[in-house]
C-alpha positions in Angstrom: 0.1 0.2 -0.2 1.6 3.4 -1.0 2.4 5.8 1.8 -0.1 9.1 2.5 1.6 11.7 0.2 1.8 15.0 2.2 2.2 17.1 -0.9 -1.6 15.8 -1.9 -3.0 16.4 1.4 -3.8 12.8 1.9 -4.7 11.7 5.4 -6.6 8.6 5.7 -9.5 7.9 7.8 -9.0 4.5 9.4 -12.0 4.1 12.1 -14.6 1.9 10.4 -17.2 3.3 12.8 -16.8 6.6 11.4 -16.3 5.7 7.5 -19.5 3.7 8.2 -21.2 7.1 9.8 -20.4 9.1 6.9 -21.9 6.4 4.3 -24.9 6.4 6.5 -25.2 10.3 6.2 -24.7 9.8 2.4 -27.7 7.7 2.4 -28.0 6.7 -0.6 -31.4 6.1 -2.6 -31.2 3.6 -5.3 -31.8 5.5 -8.1 -28.5 8.1 -6.8 -25.4 7.6 -8.0 -22.5 8.5 -5.6 -19.5 10.1 -6.5 -16.9 10.1 -4.2 -13.7 12.6 -4.2 -10.4 11.0 -3.3 -10.8 7.7 -2.3 -7.5 7.2 -1.0 -7.1 3.6 -0.2 -10.7 2.7 -0.4 -12.3 2.7 3.4 -15.3 5.2 2.4 -15.2 3.4 -0.8 -15.9 0.2 0.8 -19.0 1.7 3.3 -20.1 3.3 0.3 -20.4 0.4 -2.1 -22.2 -1.4 0.1 -25.1 1.0 0.0 -25.7 2.4 -3.4 -26.0 0.3 -6.8 -23.7 3.0 -8.4 -20.2 4.6 -7.1 -18.0 6.7 -9.2 -14.6 7.6 -7.3 -12.0 10.4 -8.7 -8.7 9.8 -7.6 -5.8 11.8 -8.4 -2.9 9.6 -7.1 -2.0 7.3 -9.8 -0.4 5.0 -7.3 -3.6 4.3 -5.5 -5.7 3.7 -8.5 -4.6 0.1 -9.6 -5.5 -1.4 -6.4 -8.9 0.5 -6.2 -9.9 -1.2 -9.3 -8.8 -4.2 -8.6 -10.4 -4.1 -5.1 -13.5 -2.7 -6.0 -14.2 -4.1 -9.8 -17.7 -2.8 -9.9 -16.5 0.9 -9.2 -15.7 3.3 -11.5 -12.7 4.3 -10.4 -11.4 7.3 -12.6 -7.5 8.9 -12.3 -7.9 12.4 -12.8 -7.7 15.9 -10.6 -11.0 16.4 -8.8 -11.0 20.1 -9.6 -10.2 19.5 -13.2 -12.8 17.2 -13.7 -16.2 17.7 -14.7 -18.2 16.0 -12.2 -21.6 16.1 -14.4 -20.2 14.4 -17.2 -19.4 11.6 -14.7 -22.4 11.1 -13.0 -24.8 11.8 -16.3 -28.0 12.7 -15.9 -30.4 11.8 -12.5 -29.9 12.2 -9.4 -26.6 12.1 -7.3 -24.9 12.6 -4.2 -21.5 13.4 -3.4 -19.1 12.3 -0.2 -15.4 12.5 0.7 -12.6 13.0 3.0 -11.2 16.0 1.6 -8.0 17.7 2.0 -7.9 20.9 3.7 -5.9 22.7 1.0 -8.6 22.5 -1.5 -12.0 22.8 0.7 -13.2 25.6 -0.8 -12.7 24.7 -4.3 -14.3 21.5 -3.7 -17.2 22.6 -2.1 -17.9 25.4 -4.8 -17.8 22.3 -7.5 -20.1 20.3 -5.2 -22.7 23.3 -5.0 -22.4 24.1 -8.6 -25.9 23.4 -10.6 -27.1 20.7 -11.3 -26.5 20.2 -7.8 -26.4 17.0 -5.8 -29.1 16.0 -3.6 -26.5 15.8 -0.6 -22.7 16.5 0.1 -21.4 14.7 3.1 -17.6 16.0 3.5 -15.2 14.9 5.9 -13.3 18.3 6.8 -11.2 19.9 9.5 -12.9 21.3 12.3 -11.9 24.6 11.5 -13.8 24.2 8.2 -16.8 23.0 9.7 -16.8 25.9 12.7 -17.0 28.6 9.2 -19.4 26.9 7.0 -22.0 26.1 10.0 -21.4 29.6 11.4 -24.0 31.7 13.0 -24.3 35.4 11.7 -22.2 37.8 14.3 -19.9 35.0 15.0 -16.3 35.4 14.6 -16.3 32.5 12.3 -19.1 33.8 10.0 -17.8 35.1 6.7 -17.8 35.0 2.7 -17.9 30.6 2.9 -20.5 30.8 5.1 -22.5 33.0 3.3 -21.9 31.1 0.0 -22.8 27.8 1.4 -25.8 29.0 3.1 -27.3 30.4 -0.1 -27.5 27.3 -1.7 -27.5 24.6 1.1 -28.4 23.4 4.5 -25.4 22.7 6.7 -25.4 20.1 9.0 -22.3 19.1 11.3 -22.9 15.1 11.9 -19.9 14.2 13.7 -16.6 14.9 15.3 -13.3 13.2 14.5 -10.2 12.9 16.2 -6.8 13.3 14.7 -6.1 9.9 15.9 -8.1 8.5 13.5 -6.4 9.6 10.6 -3.3 7.9 9.2 -0.9 11.0 8.1 2.3 10.0 5.9 2.8 6.4 7.0 1.9 3.0 5.7 -1.8 1.8 6.2 -3.7 -1.3 5.8 -7.5 -1.4 5.4 -9.5 -2.0 8.2 -11.4 -5.2 8.3 -15.4 -4.3 7.8 -16.3 -7.8 8.9 
């Protein structure tokens, strides 16, 4: 298994209970396509694949793509930069939802892309605590700003869970957890 790459902002979530909670929050309906941004080694991918008929993953790290394709033959794994890919072209017509454990350094652009029309029914992103606080801030608070306003004009924000840093693998080899 390749190492998490700091230059790509990779932090692999390793707690199967949290991965399952994220997949539960995505809650895809049978007719919805799930688009996962940055599947990494596939922890969330495995949880999502159990809950949907159609899962498409966009992975920039070419070292991870072959293993993802081998591990998840029914999943469409696209080797591409999510910031430069037409998500709507990938999912096609019909309802879709978006999920991902996204890197801090590209959080705002990934939020913007997720909320560009035609919009998904839901977006479930695992983001750093500071980003979650800014997105969900109330008017008048210190965190309230342009990001808060931009997101709140097109979406309802919910903070679903808190994930401690110890639940992530940072820059070292990682073996996917067992979900059995």
